[in-house]
Backbone as CSV, one residue per row, in Angstrom:
resi,resn,N_x,N_y,N_z,CA_x,CA_y,CA_z,C_x,C_y,C_z
1,MET,-51.069,-59.098,24.193,-52.437,-58.622,24.082,-52.852,-58.049,25.425
2,GLU,-53.329,-56.810,25.411,-53.833,-56.196,26.633,-55.265,-55.743,26.412
3,ILE,-56.132,-56.176,27.308,-57.531,-55.783,27.271,-57.781,-54.817,28.417
4,LEU,-58.340,-53.671,28.094,-58.684,-52.656,29.079,-60.181,-52.705,29.320
5,VAL,-60.571,-52.958,30.557,-61.983,-52.965,30.935,-62.235,-51.685,31.717
6,ILE,-63.171,-50.880,31.244,-63.524,-49.624,31.902,-64.956,-49.734,32.401
7,ASP,-65.153,-49.381,33.673,-66.506,-49.402,34.233,-66.590,-48.377,35.348
8,GLY,-67.807,-48.054,35.711,-68.053,-47.088,36.775,-69.093,-47.621,37.723
9,GLN,-69.749,-46.702,38.456,-70.765,-47.071,39.431,-70.200,-48.135,40.374
10,GLY,-70.804,-49.304,40.462,-70.325,-50.357,41.360,-69.376,-51.341,40.719
11,GLY,-69.163,-51.219,39.407,-68.223,-52.092,38.713,-68.721,-53.489,38.429
12,GLY,-70.019,-53.730,38.589,-70.557,-55.073,38.382,-70.399,-55.595,36.972
13,MET,-70.694,-54.757,35.992,-70.552,-55.191,34.604,-69.083,-55.466,34.299
14,GLY,-68.221,-54.576,34.703,-66.788,-54.759,34.475,-66.269,-56.024,35.128
15,ALA,-66.747,-56.318,36.336,-66.325,-57.530,37.041,-66.732,-58.777,36.266
16,ARG,-67.959,-58.788,35.734,-68.406,-59.948,34.950,-67.578,-60.108,33.680
17,ILE,-67.196,-59.004,33.077,-66.367,-59.064,31.876,-64.983,-59.604,32.221
18,VAL,-64.382,-59.079,33.287,-63.058,-59.556,33.707,-63.110,-61.052,33.988
19,GLU,-64.100,-61.498,34.750,-64.243,-62.929,35.060,-64.318,-63.767,33.791
20,GLY,-65.116,-63.320,32.843,-65.275,-64.065,31.593,-63.992,-64.145,30.790
21,ILE,-63.269,-63.045,30.712,-62.013,-63.038,29.962,-61.000,-63.960,30.631
22,LYS,-60.839,-63.825,31.943,-59.837,-64.618,32.655,-60.177,-66.104,32.645
23,LYS,-61.467,-66.433,32.603,-61.880,-67.834,32.535,-61.470,-68.451,31.201
24,GLU,-61.665,-67.701,30.112,-61.389,-68.234,28.789,-59.944,-68.060,28.337
25,ALA,-59.310,-66.999,28.793,-57.948,-66.707,28.343,-57.133,-66.152,29.517
26,PRO,-56.769,-67.010,30.473,-56.083,-66.522,31.672,-54.730,-65.878,31.399
27,GLN,-54.129,-66.176,30.260,-52.817,-65.620,29.928,-52.894,-64.189,29.407
28,VAL,-54.068,-63.718,29.041,-54.244,-62.368,28.516,-54.192,-61.376,29.679
29,THR,-53.495,-60.273,29.471,-53.415,-59.233,30.486,-54.697,-58.409,30.469
30,VAL,-55.342,-58.321,31.622,-56.560,-57.534,31.756,-56.287,-56.386,32.716
31,ALA,-56.399,-55.179,32.197,-56.265,-53.977,33.015,-57.657,-53.460,33.328
32,ALA,-57.902,-53.163,34.586,-59.202,-52.659,35.018,-59.063,-51.199,35.402
33,VAL,-59.866,-50.356,34.765,-59.883,-48.943,35.143,-61.299,-48.584,35.538
34,GLY,-61.436,-48.180,36.774,-62.722,-47.747,37.278,-62.806,-46.236,37.287
35,THR,-64.003,-45.738,37.090,-64.194,-44.296,37.205,-64.258,-43.899,38.669
36,ASN,-64.334,-44.903,39.544,-64.302,-44.683,40.989,-63.639,-45.900,41.627
37,VAL,-63.258,-45.770,42.874,-62.524,-46.827,43.575,-63.356,-48.100,43.724
38,ILE,-64.644,-47.963,43.955,-65.494,-49.144,44.122,-65.485,-49.997,42.860
39,ALA,-65.608,-49.363,41.699,-65.594,-50.098,40.423,-64.245,-50.777,40.211
40,THR,-63.168,-50.072,40.493,-61.830,-50.653,40.325,-61.664,-51.868,41.229
41,GLN,-62.056,-51.748,42.492,-61.927,-52.860,43.433,-62.740,-54.066,42.995
42,ALA,-63.929,-53.852,42.483,-64.763,-54.964,42.018,-64.080,-55.721,40.886
43,MET,-63.479,-54.988,39.964,-62.818,-55.646,38.829,-61.533,-56.344,39.253
44,LEU,-60.822,-55.784,40.220,-59.626,-56.450,40.745,-60.010,-57.747,41.464
45,ARG,-61.075,-57.705,42.257,-61.546,-58.924,42.926,-61.958,-59.986,41.910
46,ALA,-62.416,-59.557,40.742,-62.850,-60.496,39.703,-61.675,-61.115,38.957
47,GLY,-60.458,-60.612,39.213,-59.282,-61.239,38.613,-58.466,-60.390,37.668
48,ALA,-58.741,-59.101,37.572,-57.923,-58.242,36.702,-56.468,-58.290,37.154
49,ASP,-55.565,-58.184,36.199,-54.137,-58.248,36.503,-53.637,-57.001,37.217
50,HIS,-54.180,-55.871,36.855,-53.858,-54.625,37.549,-55.000,-53.651,37.354
51,GLY,-55.025,-52.649,38.202,-56.129,-51.703,38.136,-55.706,-50.315,38.553
52,ALA,-56.480,-49.358,38.126,-56.258,-47.959,38.472,-57.607,-47.261,38.405
53,THR,-57.629,-46.045,38.912,-58.888,-45.323,39.010,-58.753,-43.912,38.471
54,GLY,-59.764,-43.452,37.753,-59.871,-42.054,37.392,-59.503,-41.701,35.969
55,GLU,-59.603,-40.400,35.708,-59.436,-39.875,34.358,-58.073,-40.196,33.753
56,ASN,-57.002,-39.921,34.469,-55.687,-40.156,33.878,-55.436,-41.640,33.625
57,ALA,-55.984,-42.497,34.471,-55.847,-43.933,34.266,-56.534,-44.367,32.971
58,VAL,-57.686,-43.783,32.666,-58.372,-44.085,31.402,-57.527,-43.605,30.227
59,VAL,-57.041,-42.377,30.298,-56.229,-41.815,29.214,-55.000,-42.687,28.966
60,PHE,-54.293,-43.032,30.029,-53.090,-43.860,29.925,-53.421,-45.244,29.380
61,GLY,-54.441,-45.871,29.944,-54.813,-47.220,29.529,-55.223,-47.303,28.074
62,CYS,-55.889,-46.281,27.584,-56.333,-46.272,26.183,-55.155,-46.247,25.208
63,ARG,-54.040,-45.698,25.631,-52.850,-45.666,24.761,-52.201,-47.033,24.640
64,LYS,-52.380,-47.890,25.647,-51.702,-49.182,25.687,-52.556,-50.355,25.228
65,ALA,-53.869,-50.188,25.266,-54.784,-51.317,25.064,-54.870,-51.769,23.610
66,ASP,-55.072,-53.069,23.452,-55.380,-53.647,22.140,-56.895,-53.735,21.960
67,ILE,-57.596,-53.984,23.059,-59.057,-54.041,23.069,-59.531,-53.244,24.285
68,ILE,-60.552,-52.409,24.086,-61.194,-51.688,25.179,-62.627,-52.171,25.254
69,VAL,-63.072,-52.520,26.455,-64.437,-53.014,26.621,-65.099,-52.332,27.812
70,GLY,-66.367,-52.025,27.646,-67.139,-51.410,28.722,-68.491,-50.977,28.206
71,PRO,-69.284,-50.377,29.076,-70.591,-49.882,28.636,-70.418,-48.770,27.603
72,VAL,-71.386,-48.615,26.721,-71.304,-47.628,25.647,-71.054,-46.222,26.192
73,GLY,-71.442,-45.968,27.417,-71.240,-44.660,28.015,-69.788,-44.229,28.117
74,ILE,-68.840,-45.147,27.981,-67.431,-44.748,28.076,-66.989,-43.886,26.902
75,VAL,-67.820,-43.784,25.876,-67.496,-42.893,24.749,-68.421,-41.680,24.699
76,ILE,-69.191,-41.467,25.775,-70.137,-40.351,25.833,-69.817,-39.500,27.057
77,ALA,-69.374,-38.275,26.828,-69.036,-37.376,27.939,-70.217,-37.195,28.875
78,ASP,-69.943,-37.169,30.140,-70.905,-36.969,31.222,-71.839,-38.149,31.455
79,SER,-71.591,-39.282,30.833,-72.439,-40.446,31.074,-72.008,-41.144,32.364
80,LEU,-72.628,-42.260,32.653,-72.431,-42.988,33.911,-72.622,-42.041,35.084
81,TRP,-73.707,-41.272,35.028,-74.060,-40.304,36.066,-72.950,-39.286,36.291
82,GLY,-72.293,-38.884,35.202,-71.271,-37.846,35.283,-69.866,-38.367,35.527
83,GLU,-69.699,-39.684,35.605,-68.383,-40.242,35.902,-67.433,-40.228,34.701
84,ILE,-67.970,-40.081,33.488,-67.118,-40.057,32.289,-66.893,-38.608,31.887
85,SER,-65.668,-38.151,32.025,-65.330,-36.776,31.644,-65.175,-36.705,30.131
86,PRO,-65.251,-35.502,29.558,-65.018,-35.372,28.126,-63.661,-35.942,27.707
87,LYS,-62.641,-35.732,28.526,-61.305,-36.242,28.197,-61.289,-37.771,28.158
88,MET,-62.020,-38.403,29.051,-62.101,-39.868,29.049,-62.774,-40.364,27.770
89,ALA,-63.900,-39.764,27.433,-64.645,-40.185,26.246,-63.798,-40.018,24.983
90,VAL,-63.088,-38.916,24.886,-62.224,-38.681,23.724,-61.092,-39.698,23.680
91,SER,-60.520,-40.004,24.821,-59.410,-40.969,24.861,-59.848,-42.345,24.382
92,VAL,-61.024,-42.770,24.803,-61.536,-44.057,24.333,-61.821,-43.979,22.834
93,GLY,-62.516,-42.938,22.422,-62.900,-42.802,21.019,-61.722,-42.695,20.071
94,GLN,-60.658,-42.037,20.486,-59.502,-41.850,19.613,-58.479,-42.975,19.709
95,SER,-58.658,-43.877,20.628,-57.721,-44.989,20.762,-57.757,-45.864,19.515
96,SER,-56.604,-46.398,19.167,-56.542,-47.314,18.022,-57.007,-48.718,18.397
97,ALA,-57.304,-48.946,19.665,-57.777,-50.254,20.122,-59.146,-50.575,19.535
98,VAL,-59.427,-51.860,19.409,-60.774,-52.305,19.073,-61.649,-52.000,20.276
99,LYS,-62.818,-51.420,20.043,-63.733,-51.089,21.128,-64.933,-52.029,21.102
100,VAL,-65.150,-52.710,22.217,-66.312,-53.574,22.375,-67.212,-52.869,23.381
101,LEU,-68.274,-52.258,22.870,-69.157,-51.426,23.692,-70.465,-52.151,23.961
102,ILE,-70.866,-52.159,25.212,-72.074,-52.851,25.630,-73.201,-51.826,25.764
103,PRO,-74.309,-52.033,25.035,-75.408,-51.062,25.099,-76.102,-51.088,26.456
104,VAL,-76.124,-49.942,27.089,-76.789,-49.799,28.387,-77.692,-48.583,28.287
105,ASN,-78.966,-48.759,28.561,-79.931,-47.670,28.470,-80.097,-46.994,29.828
106,GLN,-79.190,-46.080,30.106,-79.243,-45.314,31.345,-78.707,-43.918,31.088
107,CYS,-78.922,-43.049,32.028,-78.340,-41.693,32.006,-78.686,-40.925,30.736
108,SER,-79.914,-41.025,30.263,-80.390,-40.304,29.075,-79.749,-40.765,27.774
109,ASN,-79.048,-41.885,27.789,-78.475,-42.459,26.573,-79.246,-43.738,26.262
110,ILE,-80.020,-43.697,25.195,-80.873,-44.827,24.841,-80.380,-45.431,23.532
111,ILE,-80.121,-46.720,23.566,-79.744,-47.454,22.360,-80.991,-48.215,21.929
112,ALA,-81.570,-47.816,20.829,-82.809,-48.422,20.352,-82.607,-49.916,20.133
113,GLY,-83.552,-50.699,20.610,-83.510,-52.140,20.420,-82.786,-52.898,21.513
114,ALA,-82.069,-52.221,22.372,-81.286,-52.911,23.400,-82.002,-52.995,24.737
115,SER,-83.130,-52.333,24.865,-83.771,-52.234,26.173,-84.305,-53.553,26.715
116,ASP,-84.634,-54.484,25.861,-85.229,-55.729,26.320,-84.224,-56.868,26.479
117,ILE,-82.958,-56.589,26.272,-81.932,-57.629,26.347,-81.342,-57.636,27.755
118,PRO,-81.369,-58.780,28.436,-80.796,-58.845,29.785,-79.289,-58.541,29.766
119,GLN,-78.827,-57.903,30.837,-77.412,-57.530,30.894,-76.494,-58.750,30.771
120,SER,-76.906,-59.893,31.299,-76.075,-61.097,31.184,-75.860,-61.487,29.724
121,LYS,-76.888,-61.317,28.910,-76.767,-61.627,27.474,-75.851,-60.618,26.775
122,LEU,-75.942,-59.358,27.187,-75.088,-58.326,26.601,-73.626,-58.575,26.942
123,VAL,-73.347,-58.955,28.182,-71.975,-59.262,28.590,-71.465,-60.467,27.812
124,GLU,-72.290,-61.482,27.648,-71.880,-62.670,26.879,-71.594,-62.305,25.424
125,ALA,-72.396,-61.421,24.843,-72.141,-60.977,23.469,-70.805,-60.243,23.380
126,ALA,-70.490,-59.434,24.385,-69.204,-58.736,24.412,-68.061,-59.741,24.514
127,LEU,-68.216,-60.743,25.354,-67.176,-61.770,25.489,-66.989,-62.552,24.194
128,THR,-68.067,-62.775,23.468,-67.966,-63.453,22.168,-67.128,-62.624,21.198
129,GLU,-67.344,-61.319,21.181,-66.545,-60.442,20.302,-65.077,-60.440,20.708
130,ILE,-64.818,-60.428,21.998,-63.433,-60.473,22.477,-62.801,-61.810,22.099
131,ARG,-63.543,-62.893,22.280,-63.057,-64.226,21.925,-62.637,-64.280,20.456
132,LYS,-63.434,-63.694,19.569,-63.111,-63.678,18.141,-61.769,-62.990,17.893
133,ARG,-61.550,-61.865,18.579,-60.289,-61.129,18.396,-59.104,-61.900,18.962
134,LEU,-59.308,-62.574,20.079,-58.237,-63.374,20.672,-57.887,-64.562,19.790
135,GLU,-58.895,-65.178,19.189,-58.636,-66.302,18.284,-57.815,-65.841,17.081
136,LYS,-58.077,-64.653,16.581,-57.283,-64.120,15.468,-55.829,-63.917,15.875
137,GLN,-55.616,-63.601,17.150,-54.271,-63.364,17.661,-53.655,-64.628,18.242
138,ASP,-54.375,-65.775,18.145,-53.918,-67.038,18.723,-53.664,-66.935,20.211
139,GLN,-54.493,-66.199,20.925,-54.335,-66.024,22.362,-55.158,-67.034,23.155
140,LEU,-56.008,-67.800,22.490,-56.813,-68.796,23.214,-56.159,-70.150,23.143
């Protein structure tokens, strides 16, 4: 089982996701792909097994992943303040991996109903979805 965590900006959300996954299922391989070096480094410090940065890393990682997790912007071209290229968004969207997308209301992308939910609760909800998939695979 390989989980691909994609994040941009400072990588804070991705780091919290990596920490949560590694805490509950340390044997699962977590690949961290940042849209920039700062995001990648944050996720590696949080315990990701390996990391890479940039468009080709997203494209490559999406081909290998069983689960992809990150902010909803990873499937929207030009989101995350322009850090998500059209090729990145297509790679995530066309991947056969299960996608666990966290609603984030930024960069002109508004998810109705998600604005009042604290980011910590959204990350926990994402971890719950990942946990369900890992339990099906007997990875916990």
